[in-house]
C-alpha positions in Angstrom: 71.0 108.0 102.4 67.6 108.3 100.7 66.2 105.2 99.0 66.2 106.6 95.4 66.3 104.7 92.2 69.8 105.8 91.5 71.0 104.7 94.9 69.2 101.3 94.5 70.9 100.9 91.1 74.3 101.7 92.3 74.0 99.4 95.3 72.7 96.6 93.1 75.6 97.1 90.7 78.1 97.1 93.6 76.6 93.9 95.0 76.7 92.1 91.7 80.3 93.1 91.0 81.2 91.9 94.5 79.6 88.6 93.9 81.2 88.4 90.4 84.7 88.9 91.9 84.0 86.4 94.7 84.7 83.7 92.2 88.3 82.6 92.8 89.2 82.3 89.1 88.0 85.7 88.3 89.8 87.1 91.3 93.0 85.4 90.2 92.6 86.6 86.6 92.2 90.2 87.8 95.4 89.8 89.9 97.3 88.4 87.0 96.1 91.3 84.8 97.2 93.7 87.5 100.7 92.1 87.7 101.1 92.3 83.9 99.9 95.9 83.8 102.4 96.8 86.5 105.1 95.0 84.4 104.1 97.0 81.3 104.0 100.2 83.3 107.5 99.7 84.7 108.9 98.9 81.2 107.1 101.9 79.6 108.3 104.3 82.3 111.9 103.1 82.1 112.0 103.4 78.4 110.3 106.8 78.1 112.1 108.4 81.0 115.5 107.0 79.8 115.2 108.6 76.4 115.5 112.2 77.5 117.8 111.6 80.5 116.5 114.8 82.1 113.6 113.2 84.0 115.4 110.1 85.4 115.9 111.3 89.0 112.4 112.9 89.2 110.7 109.7 87.8 112.8 107.5 90.1 111.7 109.6 93.1 108.1 109.5 92.0 108.2 105.7 91.7 109.8 105.3 95.1 107.0 107.5 96.7 104.4 105.6 94.8 105.6 102.2 95.9 105.9 103.4 99.5 102.4 104.7 99.5 101.0 101.5 98.1 103.0 99.5 100.7 101.6 101.7 103.5 98.1 101.1 102.1 98.6 97.3 102.0 100.6 96.7 105.1 98.9 99.2 107.2 95.7 97.2 107.2 94.6 94.1 109.1 94.8 90.7 107.4 91.1 90.7 106.8 91.2 94.1 105.1 94.2 93.1 103.0 92.0 90.6 101.2 90.0 93.4 99.5 90.4 93.1 95.8 91.5 96.7 95.2 94.1 96.5 98.0 95.5 93.2 96.8 95.5 94.3 93.1 97.4 97.5 94.1 100.0 95.4 95.8 100.4 93.0 92.9 100.7 96.0 90.6 103.5 97.3 92.7 105.2 93.9 92.6 105.0 93.9 88.8 106.3 97.4 88.5 109.3 96.6 90.8 110.0 93.3 89.0 110.0 95.1 85.6 112.4 97.8 86.9 114.8 95.1 88.1 114.7 93.4 84.7 115.3 96.7 83.0 118.3 97.3 85.3 119.7 93.9 84.4 119.3 94.5 80.7 121.1 97.8 81.0 123.9 96.2 83.1 124.7 93.5 80.6 
């Protein structure tokens, strides 16, 4: 690419963000936020899809496809590539979503 001011600005921002996320505490906090957002997303999807009872099967199929795609993205990479922040946070989001759906199922079963 050409060495323009915009290209320099974007590469500098990407480098600083990469260095900012290199700190283990910040990385852990992003992963915890990702887990909690997945938990919230699972709870929100279960309550909104369960109200109409028309979209239950479609939403369940969509969530299965979504979790399978995220599993393929995470487990289809080498161990070194799995440590990328976006890949790891996507996997943690999937774990939070699945955990939330299990808890919703236990709440409905009791």
